[in-house]
ZATI-456730 format. One record per residue (C-alpha): residue number from 1; residue in three letters; z, x, y. Coordinates in Angstrom, 1 decimal, m for minus. Example, Ala and Ser with C-alpha at 12.3 -4.5 7.8 and 13.67 -1.06 7.14 Angstrom:
k  r  w  u  v
1  ALA  7.8  12.3  m4.5
2  SER  7.1  13.7  m1.1
END
This chain:
k  r  w  u  v
1  MET  0.0  0.0  0.0
2  ARG  0.8  2.8  2.4
3  LYS  m2.7  4.2  2.0
4  ILE  m4.2  0.9  2.9
5  VAL  m2.0  0.7  6.0
6  ALA  m3.3  4.1  7.1
7  SER  m6.8  3.1  6.3
8  ALA  m6.6  0.0  8.5
9  LEU  m5.3  2.0  11.4
10  ILE  m8.2  4.5  11.0
11  VAL  m10.6  1.6  11.1
12  GLY  m9.2  0.4  14.4
13  LEU  m9.8  3.7  15.9
14  LEU  m13.4  4.0  14.7
15  LEU  m14.6  0.5  15.7
16  GLY  m16.2  1.8  18.9
17  LEU  m18.7  3.8  16.9
18  ALA  m20.4  0.7  15.5
19  ALA  m24.2  0.6  15.2
20  PRO  m26.4  m2.3  16.4
21  LEU  m25.9  m5.4  14.2
22  PRO  m28.0  m8.5  13.5
23  ALA  m27.2  m11.7  15.4
24  GLN  m24.2  m13.5  14.1
25  GLU  m21.6  m16.0  15.2
26  ALA  m18.9  m14.7  17.5
27  LYS  m15.7  m14.0  15.7
28  PRO  m12.4  m12.6  17.0
29  LEU  m12.0  m8.9  15.9
30  VAL  m9.1  m7.8  18.1
31  THR  m6.6  m10.1  19.8
32  ALA  m3.8  m8.7  22.0
33  THR  m1.1  m10.2  24.3
34  PHE  1.3  m9.2  27.0
35  ALA  4.2  m11.6  27.4
36  GLY  3.8  m11.9  31.1
37  TYR  5.1  m10.9  34.5
38  ASP  8.4  m12.9  34.3
39  LYS  9.2  m11.4  30.8
40  LEU  8.5  m7.9  32.1
41  MET  10.9  m8.4  35.1
42  SER  13.5  m9.8  32.7
43  THR  13.2  m6.7  30.4
44  VAL  13.4  m4.3  33.4
45  GLN  16.5  m6.1  34.5
46  TYR  18.0  m5.8  31.1
47  ILE  17.2  m2.1  30.8
48  GLY  18.5  m1.5  34.3
49  ASN  21.8  m3.1  33.4
50  LEU  22.1  m1.0  30.3
51  ALA  21.4  2.2  32.3
52  ASN  23.9  1.2  35.0
53  ILE  21.0  0.8  37.5
54  PRO  21.4  m3.0  38.3
55  ASP  19.0  m2.8  41.2
56  LEU  16.1  m1.4  39.1
57  VAL  14.3  m4.7  39.0
58  LYS  14.8  m5.3  42.7
59  GLY  13.3  m2.0  43.5
60  LEU  10.3  m2.7  41.4
61  GLU  9.8  m6.2  42.9
62  GLU  10.0  m4.7  46.4
63  GLN  7.3  m2.1  45.5
64  ILE  5.1  m4.9  44.2
65  LYS  5.8  m7.0  47.3
66  ASN  4.8  m4.1  49.6
67  ALA  1.6  m3.4  47.6
68  THR  0.4  m7.0  47.3
69  GLY  1.7  m8.6  50.5
70  GLY  3.3  m11.4  48.5
71  GLU  6.8  m12.9  48.9
72  LYS  7.8  m12.9  45.2
73  GLY  5.7  m11.7  42.3
74  ILE  1.9  m11.3  42.7
75  PRO  0.1  m13.9  44.8
76  GLY  m2.0  m16.2  42.6
77  LEU  m0.6  m14.9  39.3
78  ASP  1.3  m17.3  37.0
79  GLY  4.2  m15.1  35.9
80  SER  5.4  m17.6  33.3
81  LYS  2.4  m17.2  31.0
82  PRO  1.1  m14.4  28.8
83  TRP  m2.0  m12.3  29.3
84  CYS  m4.5  m12.3  26.5
85  LEU  m7.2  m9.8  25.4
86  VAL  m9.9  m10.8  23.0
87  VAL  m12.6  m8.5  21.4
88  GLN  m15.3  m10.4  19.5
89  THR  m18.0  m9.4  17.0
90  LYS  m21.2  m10.9  18.2
91  GLY  m24.7  m9.8  17.3
92  GLU  m25.3  m6.3  18.5
93  GLU  m22.3  m6.2  20.8
94  PHE  m18.5  m6.3  20.8
95  PRO  m17.8  m8.3  24.0
96  VAL  m14.3  m7.8  25.5
97  TYR  m12.5  m10.5  27.4
98  LEU  m9.2  m10.3  29.4
99  PHE  m7.5  m13.5  30.3
100  VAL  m5.0  m13.4  33.2
101  PRO  m2.9  m16.6  33.9
102  VAL  m3.3  m17.8  37.5
103  THR  m2.0  m20.4  39.8
104  ASP  m4.7  m19.6  42.4
105  PHE  m7.7  m17.5  41.2
106  LYS  m8.9  m16.8  44.7
107  LYS  m5.5  m15.6  46.0
108  LEU  m5.4  m13.2  43.0
109  MET  m8.8  m11.8  43.9
110  GLU  m7.7  m11.3  47.5
111  VAL  m4.9  m9.0  46.2
112  LEU  m7.4  m6.5  44.6
113  PRO  m8.5  m4.8  47.8
114  LYS  m4.9  m4.2  48.7
115  LEU  m4.6  m2.3  45.4
116  GLY  m7.7  m0.2  46.1
117  LEU  m10.1  m2.3  44.0
118  GLU  m13.2  m3.5  45.6
119  ALA  m14.1  m7.1  44.8
120  LYS  m17.5  m8.4  45.7
121  GLN  m18.0  m12.2  45.5
122  ASP  m21.3  m13.7  44.3
123  GLY  m20.7  m17.4  43.9
124  ASP  m17.9  m18.0  41.4
125  VAL  m18.2  m14.5  40.0
126  TYR  m16.5  m11.3  41.4
127  GLU  m17.7  m7.8  40.7
128  ILE  m14.6  m5.6  40.5
129  GLY  m14.8  m1.8  41.1
130  GLU  m17.7  0.5  41.5
131  GLY  m19.7  3.0  39.4
132  PRO  m21.5  2.6  36.2
133  GLN  m18.9  0.3  34.5
134  PRO  m17.7  m2.4  37.0
135  MET  m15.9  m5.4  35.6
136  PHE  m16.7  m9.1  36.4
137  ALA  m14.3  m11.9  36.8
138  THR  m14.4  m15.7  37.3
139  GLY  m11.9  m18.5  37.3
140  LYS  m11.8  m20.9  34.3
141  GLY  m9.0  m23.5  34.4
142  ASN  m5.7  m21.7  34.6
143  TRP  m7.2  m18.3  33.8
144  ALA  m8.9  m15.4  35.5
145  VAL  m11.4  m14.3  32.9
146  VAL  m12.6  m10.7  33.1
147  ALA  m15.6  m9.3  31.1
148  GLN  m18.0  m6.4  31.1
149  SER  m20.9  m8.3  32.6
150  ALA  m21.5  m11.5  34.5
151  ALA  m23.6  m12.9  31.7
152  ALA  m20.8  m12.4  29.2
153  LEU  m18.5  m14.6  31.2
154  LYS  m20.5  m17.6  30.3
155  ASP  m19.8  m17.1  26.6
156  ALA  m16.0  m16.4  27.0
157  PRO  m13.8  m18.3  24.6
158  ALA  m12.6  m21.6  26.1
159  ASP  m9.0  m21.3  24.9
160  PRO  m7.6  m17.8  24.4
161  MET  m4.3  m19.2  23.3
162  ALA  m5.9  m20.7  20.2
163  LEU  m7.0  m17.1  19.2
164  VAL  m3.8  m15.1  19.9
165  GLY  m1.4  m17.5  18.2
166  ASP  2.3  m17.0  18.8
167  MET  2.3  m13.3  19.2
168  TYR  3.4  m13.5  22.9
169  LYS  6.4  m15.5  21.8
170  ARG  7.7  m12.9  19.4
171  TYR  6.7  m9.7  21.2
172  ASP  6.4  m8.3  24.6
173  LEU  3.2  m6.5  23.6
174  ALA  1.2  m7.2  20.5
175  ALA  m2.2  m6.6  19.0
176  ASN  m3.9  m7.9  15.9
177  LEU  m7.0  m6.5  14.0
178  ALA  m8.8  m9.1  11.9
179  MET  m10.1  m6.8  9.1
180  GLN  m12.3  m9.4  7.4
181  ASN  m14.2  m9.9  10.7
182  ILE  m15.5  m6.3  10.8
183  PRO  m19.2  m6.5  10.0
184  GLN  m20.4  m5.1  6.7
185  GLU  m22.7  m2.7  8.5
186  THR  m19.8  m1.3  10.5
187  ARG  m17.7  m0.9  7.4
188  LYS  m20.5  1.0  5.7
189  MET  m21.1  3.2  8.7
190  ILE  m17.4  4.2  8.9
191  VAL  m17.1  5.0  5.2
192  ASP  m20.3  7.0  5.3
193  GLN  m19.1  9.0  8.3
194  LEU  m15.7  9.6  6.7
195  GLU  m17.5  10.7  3.5
196  MET  m19.6  13.2  5.4
197  GLY  m16.5  14.6  7.1
198  MET  m14.7  14.8  3.8
199  ALA  m17.6  16.8  2.2
200  LEU  m17.4  19.3  5.1
201  GLY  m13.7  19.6  4.6
202  LEU  m13.8  20.1  0.9
203  GLU  m15.3  23.6  0.9
204  ARG  m13.4  25.8  m1.5
205  MET  m10.7  27.9  0.2
206  PRO  m10.2  31.6  m0.5
207  ASN  m8.1  32.3  m3.5
208  GLU  m7.9  28.6  m4.4
209  THR  m7.5  28.0  m8.1
210  ASP  m9.7  25.6  m10.0
211  GLU  m6.7  23.3  m10.5
212  MET  m5.8  23.1  m6.9
213  TYR  m9.4  22.6  m5.7
214  ALA  m9.8  19.8  m8.2
215  LEU  m6.5  18.3  m7.1
216  ARG  m7.5  18.4  m3.4
217  SER  m10.9  17.0  m4.1
218  ASN  m9.6  14.1  m6.2
219  MET  m7.0  13.2  m3.5
220  ALA  m9.7  13.2  m0.8
221  LYS  m12.0  11.0  m2.9
222  GLN  m9.1  8.6  m3.7
223  SER  m8.2  8.3  m0.1
224  LEU  m11.9  7.3  0.7
225  LYS  m11.7  4.7  m2.1
226  GLU  m8.5  3.3  m0.6
227  ILE  m10.2  2.9  2.9
228  ALA  m13.2  1.1  1.3
229  ARG  m10.7  m1.0  m0.6
230  GLY  m8.8  m1.8  2.6
231  PHE  m12.0  m3.3  4.1
232  GLU  m12.2  m5.8  1.3
233  GLU  m8.6  m6.5  0.5
234  VAL  m6.7  m6.3  3.8
235  GLU  m6.7  m9.6  5.9
236  SER  m5.2  m8.3  9.1
237  VAL  m3.1  m5.5  10.7
238  GLN  m0.8  m6.4  13.5
239  LEU  1.4  m4.3  15.9
240  GLY  4.1  m5.8  18.0
241  LEU  6.7  m4.3  20.4
242  ALA  9.7  m6.3  21.6
243  VAL  12.9  m5.8  23.6
244  ASP  15.1  m8.5  22.2
245  GLN  18.0  m9.3  24.5
246  GLN  19.6  m11.7  22.1
247  SER  19.8  m9.1  19.2
248  LYS  20.4  m6.4  21.8
249  SER  17.7  m4.1  20.2
250  ALA  14.1  m3.0  20.6
251  TYR  11.7  m2.9  17.7
252  LEU  8.1  m2.1  16.7
253  ASP  6.6  m4.1  13.8
254  LEU  3.6  m3.2  11.8
255  ASP  2.4  m6.2  9.7
256  VAL  m0.2  m5.9  7.0
257  LYS  m1.5  m9.0  5.3
258  ALA  m3.7  m9.0  2.2
259  VAL  m6.6  m11.2  1.2
260  PRO  m5.3  m13.8  m1.2
261  GLY  m6.1  m13.1  m4.9
262  THR  m6.8  m9.4  m4.5
263  GLU  m5.0  m6.5  m6.2
264  THR  m3.4  m5.6  m2.8
265  ALA  m2.1  m9.2  m2.6
266  LYS  m0.5  m8.9  m6.0
267  GLN  1.0  m5.5  m5.1
268  VAL  2.6  m6.7  m1.9
269  ALA  3.9  m9.8  m3.6
270  LYS  5.9  m7.5  m5.9
271  MET  7.8  m6.3  m2.9
272  ALA  9.7  m9.5  m2.7
273  GLU  11.1  m8.7  m6.2
274  ALA  12.7  m5.4  m5.1
275  LYS  16.1  m4.8  m6.6
276  THR  18.4  m1.7  m6.8
277  ASP  21.1  m0.4  m9.0
278  PHE  22.3  2.0  m6.3
279  ALA  23.5  m0.4  m3.6
280  GLY  26.9  1.3  m3.5
281  PHE  25.3  4.5  m2.1
282  GLU  24.8  2.7  1.3
283  LEU  28.1  3.9  2.8
284  PRO  29.5  2.2  6.0
285  GLY  29.8  4.7  8.8
286  ALA  27.4  7.2  7.3
287  ALA  25.2  9.1  9.7
288  ILE  22.1  8.6  7.5
289  THR  21.5  6.1  4.7
290  MET  18.4  5.6  2.7
291  SER  17.3  3.2  0.0
292  ILE  13.9  3.1  m1.8
293  SER  13.2  0.4  m4.4
294  SER  9.6  m0.3  m5.4
295  LEU  7.3  m0.8  m8.3
296  LEU  4.2  1.4  m8.7
297  SER  0.8  m0.3  m9.3
298  GLU  m1.3  0.8  m12.2
299  GLN  m3.6  2.5  m9.8
300  ASP  m0.9  4.4  m8.0
301  ALA  0.7  5.5  m11.3
302  ALA  m2.6  6.8  m12.7
303  GLU  m3.2  8.7  m9.5
304  LEU  0.3  10.3  m9.6
305  LYS  m0.3  11.3  m13.3
306  ARG  m3.5  13.1  m12.3
307  ILE  m1.7  14.9  m9.5
308  LEU  1.2  15.8  m11.8
309  GLU  m1.1  17.2  m14.5
310  ALA  m2.9  19.4  m11.8
311  VAL  0.4  20.7  m10.5
312  ARG  1.6  21.3  m14.0
313  ALA  m1.5  23.5  m14.8
314  GLN  m1.1  25.3  m11.5
315  THR  2.6  26.0  m12.1
316  MET  2.0  27.3  m15.6
317  GLN  m0.8  29.6  m14.4
318  GLU  1.5  31.0  m11.6
319  LEU  4.3  31.5  m14.1
320  GLU  2.1  33.6  m16.3
321  SER  1.4  35.9  m13.4
322  GLN  5.2  36.7  m13.1
323  ALA  6.6  39.9  m14.7
324  LEU  8.3  38.1  m17.6
325  GLY  8.7  39.3  m21.1
326  PRO  7.3  37.2  m24.0
327  ASP  10.6  35.5  m24.8
328  GLU  11.4  34.8  m21.2
329  LEU  8.0  33.4  m20.5
330  ALA  8.1  31.2  m23.6
331  LEU  11.6  29.8  m22.5
332  ALA  10.4  29.3  m18.9
333  LYS  7.4  27.4  m20.1
334  LYS  9.5  25.3  m22.4
335  LEU  11.9  24.3  m19.6
336  LEU  9.2  23.5  m17.1
337  THR  7.4  21.4  m19.7
338  GLU  10.5  19.4  m20.2
339  VAL  10.9  18.9  m16.5
340  PHE  7.3  17.7  m16.1
341  ASP  7.7  15.5  m19.1
342  VAL  10.6  13.8  m17.5
343  ILE  8.7  13.3  m14.3
344  ALA  5.7  11.8  m16.3
345  THR  8.1  9.4  m18.1
346  ASN  9.3  8.2  m14.7
347  VAL  5.8  7.7  m13.4
348  ASP  5.0  5.7  m16.6
349  ALA  8.1  3.5  m15.9
350  LYS  6.4  2.6  m12.6
351  LYS  9.7  2.1  m10.9
352  VAL  11.3  4.0  m8.0
353  ASP  15.0  3.3  m7.2
354  VAL  17.0  5.7  m5.0
355  GLY  20.0  5.4  m2.8
356  MET  21.8  8.0  m0.6
357  SER  24.2  8.6  2.3
358  LEU  25.0  11.6  4.4
359  VAL  28.5  11.4  6.0
360  LEU  29.2  13.6  9.1
361  GLU  32.7  14.1  10.3
362  PRO  34.0  16.6  12.8
363  ASN  35.4  18.7  10.0
364  ALA  33.4  17.5  6.9
365  ILE  29.9  17.0  5.7
366  THR  29.3  15.0  2.5
367  LEU  26.1  13.9  0.7
368  VAL  26.0  11.4  m2.2
369  ALA  22.9  10.1  m3.9
370  GLY  21.8  8.3  m7.0
371  ALA  18.4  7.7  m8.5
372  ALA  16.9  6.0  m11.6
373  VAL  15.6  8.7  m13.9
374  ALA  14.1  7.8  m17.3
375  ASP  15.3  10.2  m20.0
376  ALA  17.8  11.8  m17.6
377  THR  19.5  13.4  m20.7
378  LYS  16.5  15.7  m21.2
379  LEU  16.8  16.9  m17.6
380  GLU  20.5  17.4  m18.2
381  GLY  19.6  19.7  m21.1
382  VAL  17.4  21.8  m18.8
383  VAL  20.2  22.2  m16.3
384  LYS  22.6  23.4  m19.0
385  LYS  20.1  25.9  m20.3
386  LEU  19.5  27.3  m16.8
387  VAL  23.2  27.6  m16.2
388  GLU  23.5  29.4  m19.6
389  MET  20.7  31.8  m18.7
390  ALA  22.2  32.5  m15.2
391  GLY  25.6  33.2  m16.8
392  LYS  24.1  35.9  m19.0
393  ASP  22.5  37.7  m16.1
394  GLU  25.3  37.0  m13.6
395  PRO  28.7  36.5  m15.3
396  GLU  30.2  35.5  m12.0
397  VAL  28.2  32.3  m12.2
398  ALA  30.3  31.0  m15.1
399  LYS  33.4  31.2  m12.8
400  HIS  31.9  28.7  m10.3
401  VAL  30.3  26.2  m12.7
402  LYS  32.0  23.8  m15.0
403  LEU  29.7  21.8  m17.4
404  ASP  31.0  18.5  m18.7
405  ALA  34.0  18.6  m16.4
406  GLU  34.7  14.9  m17.1
407  THR  33.1  11.6  m17.9
408  TYR  33.6  8.8  m15.5
409  ASN  32.4  5.2  m15.9
410  GLY  29.7  6.3  m18.4
411  VAL  28.6  9.2  m16.2
412  ARG  28.9  12.8  m17.4
413  MET  30.1  15.0  m14.5
414  HIS  29.1  18.7  m14.1
415  THR  30.6  20.6  m11.2
416  ALA  30.0  23.8  m9.2
417  SER  32.0  25.4  m6.4
418  ILE  29.8  27.8  m4.4
419  PRO  31.6  30.3  m2.1
420  VAL  30.9  30.2  1.6
421  ASP  30.7  33.5  3.4
422  GLU  29.8  32.4  7.0
423  GLU  32.6  31.1  9.2
424  GLU  30.6  28.3  10.8
425  PRO  29.9  26.4  7.6
426  LYS  33.5  26.8  6.5
427  LYS  34.5  24.3  9.3
428  PHE  32.6  21.6  7.4
429  PHE  32.8  22.6  3.8
430  GLY  35.9  24.8  3.4
431  ASP  35.9  28.1  1.5
432  ASN  33.6  26.6  m1.1
433  VAL  30.7  24.0  m1.2
434  ASP  31.6  21.5  m3.9
435  VAL  28.6  20.2  m5.9
436  VAL  28.8  17.4  m8.5
437  LEU  25.9  16.5  m10.8
438  GLY  26.3  13.2  m12.6
439  VAL  24.1  12.1  m15.6
440  SER  23.8  8.9  m17.5
441  ASP  21.1  7.9  m19.9
442  ASN  18.9  6.5  m17.1
443  ALA  20.2  7.9  m13.8
444  LEU  21.1  11.0  m12.0
445  TYR  23.8  11.3  m9.4
446  LEU  24.6  14.0  m6.8
447  GLY  27.5  14.8  m4.6
448  LEU  27.8  17.7  m2.2
449  GLY  30.5  18.7  0.3
450  ARG  34.1  17.8  1.0
451  ASP  35.5  15.0  m1.2
452  ALA  32.2  15.0  m3.1
453  MET  33.7  13.9  m6.4
454  GLU  35.8  11.1  m4.9
455  MET  33.0  9.7  m2.8
456  LEU  30.5  9.8  m5.6
457  LYS  32.8  8.0  m8.0
458  ALA  33.4  5.3  m5.4
459  ALA  29.6  4.9  m4.8
460  ILE  29.1  4.6  m8.6
461  ASP  31.7  1.9  m8.9
462  ARG  30.3  m0.1  m6.1
463  SER  26.8  0.2  m7.5
464  LYS  27.8  m0.9  m11.0
465  SER  29.5  m4.0  m9.5
466  GLN  26.3  m4.8  m7.7
467  ARG  23.7  m4.0  m10.4
468  ALA  20.2  m5.3  m9.8
469  LYS  21.0  m6.3  m6.2
470  LYS  18.1  m7.7  m4.2
471  THR  17.1  m5.3  m1.5
472  ALA  14.3  m4.3  0.9
473  PRO  11.7  m1.9  m0.6
474  LEU  12.6  0.7  2.0
475  LYS  15.7  1.1  4.2
476  LEU  16.4  4.1  6.4
477  ALA  19.1  4.2  9.1
478  VAL  20.1  7.1  11.3
479  ALA  23.3  6.7  13.4
480  LEU  23.1  9.0  16.4
481  GLY  26.8  8.9  17.2
482  PRO  28.1  11.0  14.3
483  ILE  25.1  13.4  14.7
484  PHE  25.9  14.1  18.4
485  LYS  29.6  14.4  17.6
486  LEU  28.8  17.1  15.0
487  ALA  26.3  18.8  17.4
488  ALA  29.0  19.0  20.0
489  GLU  31.0  21.2  17.7
490  SER  28.4  23.9  17.5
491  ALA  26.4  23.4  20.8
492  GLN  25.9  26.4  23.0
493  ASP  27.6  26.5  26.4
494  ALA  24.5  25.6  28.4
495  ASP  24.0  22.4  26.3
496  LYS  27.6  21.6  25.3
497  GLN  28.4  19.3  28.2
498  ALA  25.2  17.3  27.8
499  VAL  25.8  16.8  24.1
500  ILE  29.4  15.8  24.7
501  MET  28.3  13.2  27.2
502  MET  25.8  11.8  24.8
503  ALA  28.4  11.7  22.0
504  MET  30.8  9.8  24.2
505  MET  28.2  7.3  25.3
506  LEU  27.1  6.6  21.7
507  ASP  30.8  6.3  20.7
508  GLN  31.2  3.5  23.2
509  ALA  28.4  1.6  21.4
510  LYS  30.9  1.0  18.6
511  GLY  28.4  1.3  15.7
512  LYS  25.4  0.0  17.7
513  ASP  23.9  3.5  17.7
514  ARG  21.3  3.4  15.0
515  ILE  17.6  3.9  14.7
516  SER  16.3  2.2  11.5
517  VAL  13.1  1.9  9.5
518  THR  12.8  m1.1  7.2
519  SER  10.0  m2.3  5.0
520  THR  10.2  m6.0  4.0
521  ALA  8.0  m8.5  2.3
522  ILE  6.5  m11.3  4.6
523  PRO  4.2  m14.2  3.5
524  GLY  1.1  m12.6  2.2
525  GLY  2.0  m9.1  3.2
526  GLN  4.3  m6.3  4.3
527  ARG  6.2  m5.6  7.5
528  ILE  7.5  m2.1  8.5
529  ARG  10.0  m2.4  11.4
530  ILE  11.3  0.5  13.5
531  GLU  14.3  m0.7  15.4
532  MET  16.7  0.9  18.0
533  ASP  20.2  m0.5  18.6
534  GLU  21.5  m1.3  22.1
535  GLY  23.5  1.9  22.2
536  VAL  20.3  4.0  21.7
537  LEU  18.5  2.0  24.4
538  LYS  21.4  2.7  26.7
539  ALA  21.5  6.4  25.9
540  ILE  17.7  7.0  26.4
541  PRO  17.8  6.9  30.2
542  MET  20.9  9.2  30.2
543  LEU  19.1  11.6  27.8
544  ILE  16.1  11.6  30.2
545  MET  18.4  12.3  33.2
546  LEU  20.2  15.0  31.4
547  GLY  17.0  16.6  30.4
548  ALA  15.6  16.5  33.9
549  ALA  18.8  18.0  35.3
550  ARG  18.7  20.7  32.6
551  GLN  15.2  21.7  33.6
552  ALA  16.0  21.6  37.3
553  LEU  19.1  23.7  36.9
554  PRO  18.6  26.5  34.4
555  MET  22.2  27.6  34.8
556  GLY  23.4  24.3  33.4
557  LEU  24.4  20.8  34.5
558  PRO  25.7  20.1  38.1
559  PRO  29.5  20.1  38.4
560  GLU  29.6  16.3  38.9
561  MET  28.0  15.8  35.5
562  GLU  30.4  18.1  33.7
563  MET  33.2  16.7  31.6
END
């Protein structure tokens, strides 16, 4: 699915290269909306209040008033309604129309010269700007319609709101690409041009092995197939940006919808079935949490197997070039084969299920993670063999590693305590970095850092009590507060005050300090959302101010900004 998303975005960038097309009915290709002047002013007011600049919107309105000569807002503009952009496919052209809501079209046209835009009137049509690409505008109902030619204005859609749907209600800015309205000739031209570019980029590199060249070539060809498949199986791609004052956050959505009945539609439908056995690894208060739970399609699994076999062949070839004796080489090959066999078994299972958290405290760093691994016992055997080999060469290793330290809730625990020589890491890990590897028949667990064993056990217990919990296919959250707190501990003098200020501001957000990425199933498709909490929105202006002050004053922050 991720390849198809990327393919759709590439298509959007390349549409301007389209060749002449036979005549056809006008269809919307790209539709976009801006929520309108009033919504913009409301958002500016919200951001100004967050940044402790309550007069920000008043200053902006005053600048607009001075520029346009109006009393409030822009003369002739209806600030309560959205702006719409429509790009159509029509015969040999891709006509573009901008719809601006108006209360008085002529008053709006009279504003343009004040903004430095020449507007020549010819009947009901105004020619705006000079040079080889002027724009043309006319009034139609409650809209000012702008197009690339006076003739095109006659064919403008009668009701842009019917084409853009409710995007303006959900987003401040939004754009939608109707993939199935891309003409077949344009699709073929884009694929052909990409194929030509791919051929040029697939020249063999110096010292590249047969296996790596074959791997690179196959991956490029597969990507091209995914792009061609996207043209046929992706219904639409939509981007939307919103500042939501009710949820006190800002987010960017990427929605991809599939053509019903296609393989892509079947694949995205499986996203609604996502479940995890590692829900307990999403720890409250962690600086970073991540969860991935998805089912691989037959096509993705087959492609991964091809990549895996190429990497296996390349790795074995490089191993033979090492200065190893016959027995050492045979053992190394045996261990690597077992590792690759485990990976292949997991690919065949067509399931990815992972959970992890990174906890950052002023005096402690701890990582815990769990993942579904088919035939994890075989991988455990490889680890034990490696420890045995290392112990023979370095007897000291045996003093720091304890295999089969204990069994907890069906999980076999192996531990290691790695000495720390540097003083800085000792503040967070102590004299030794504690490592715990847990193994069950179908899962691997990892704990690292202070309290690794206790935290790992607690995560395992919580996960087992929530087995097969319904979840989003992808969840990633980064809390900036703990990261800045930790950074303040080791920041250099020139940056320390700025980092402390950011840490204090994020601490005041009381947990609303996250940047998150979430993938969820929507009707007929998939949504990827990037979201920033209110605390992050509030911190961004301060971060910009601190950065500007830092550049203006190389010796550090001004005294009034110091703590």
